[in-house]
C-alpha positions, 0 to 999 in steps of 0.5 A: 365792047363798042361797035364803032361801025354803027351809028351813034345812039343814046347808049349807056348803063343804068343800075336798077336798085331799091328795097326787096320786092318792089318790082325791079325784076318785073320792070326789067322784063316789061321793058325788054318785052320778055322774061330774063329776070325771075320773079316771085311774090317773096322778097330777095328772089334776085340774088345776083345782078341780071343785065338786060339790053333794051334795044331800039333803032335810036338807043340801047339802054343796058339795065342792071337788075340788082338784089334788093338792098336790105339789112343783111347779116348772113354771108349770102345776104351781105354779098347780095347787098354788095352786088347791088351797091357795087353797081352804083359806081359803074353806071351812067344813071340810077333808078331808085325804085320803091313801091306804094306799100312801104313808101316812106323813106324812114322805113327803108333807110338801109336802102336810101343811105346808099344814095348819099354819095351818088354822083350820077343822075338818079330817077325815083320810080314809085311802083304799084300805083295801080294799087292805091288811090291816086290822091295818096300818091302826093304824100309819097312824092312830098316825102321823097322830094326832100330826101334827095335831088332826084332828076325825076320822080315817076309813078309807074305800074311795072306789071301793067306797063304804065308810066314806062314810056315816061321813064324811057324819055327821062333816061334818054335825057341823061344817057350819053351819045355813043356806040352800042355796048352790045350787039342789037339782037341780044336781050342779055349777057346771061348764059343759057346755063345761068338762066336755066338755074334761075328758072329752076330756082324761081319754081322753088320760090313759087312752090315752097314756103317759109325758109325753103326757097332761101335755103336752096341753091341751084347748080347746072351740072351739064347742059348738052344740046343736039339738033332735037333737044337740050338735056340739062342736069341740075342739082338743088342744094339745100342746107339741111336733111329736113329741107331735102325731104321737103324739096323731094316731097312725098314719093318725089311729088314736089321735085317732079312739080318743080321739074315739070314747071321749069322744063316747060318754061325752059322749052319756051325760052330756048325754043327747043325740047328740053329734058331736065333731070333734077337732083337734090343734095345737102350742102350743109350751111352753104349760105355761110360758106364763102367757097361755095358762094364763089362756086355758084357765081358770087 
């Protein structure tokens, strides 16, 4: 929806794509100055697309954080890649993000091949430059220079907020002038229920290992607010009974830890006291169940 009564500003939609775990969600949170997209050291943390609205007096950049593009096989992972690549057709510009830990194009062909038919301006971001010697950056730039006609190639550190000012300048060069697409005072179009489910899922990623985070889906069953608190009931779905035992932990210790850390972050995010009730159930092979994937938002 446009807001025609406002002055004309630089205003457009930007897709943030790239391989898993290169720092896309960290970049979006850094540009917004607040956390709306969950992050973890594990790849494929982001499952759905997250929309962040970067506002300034003179511009509004609507940035879509997408799941990492990878060689997908399962229905869940195929849907994640579909979400990421589907964003390429509905934007004004694209940020293709890599990092310095696996920089060469041939190593991420599954991601770079999606640029072949792109007609929008594409900016290459090389993240995590704070982790390498500056002289090692030149071979990376040379390797990508021949891959695609990038509008700009920008080394950054999303975590340390270095180089993001250059990125914003480049985006403003290619975005159209027009009305704002969203009200100026909101950072995302995600609902509080969705953000609550994501934060719970993030804590599972941080506190559990191996296949457990990938076997979990979170459904917010109820979200009730009164003057003093918000009460949230959420269900963590796992694929097997053994995974349920790990999520609950000995005498409920793991579930309690997930709930405590999620509740504290939700309290800070929502600005009100939060009561969080977590339950665990087995939803056998949910990641292969198309109907269940629709139920959780795919």
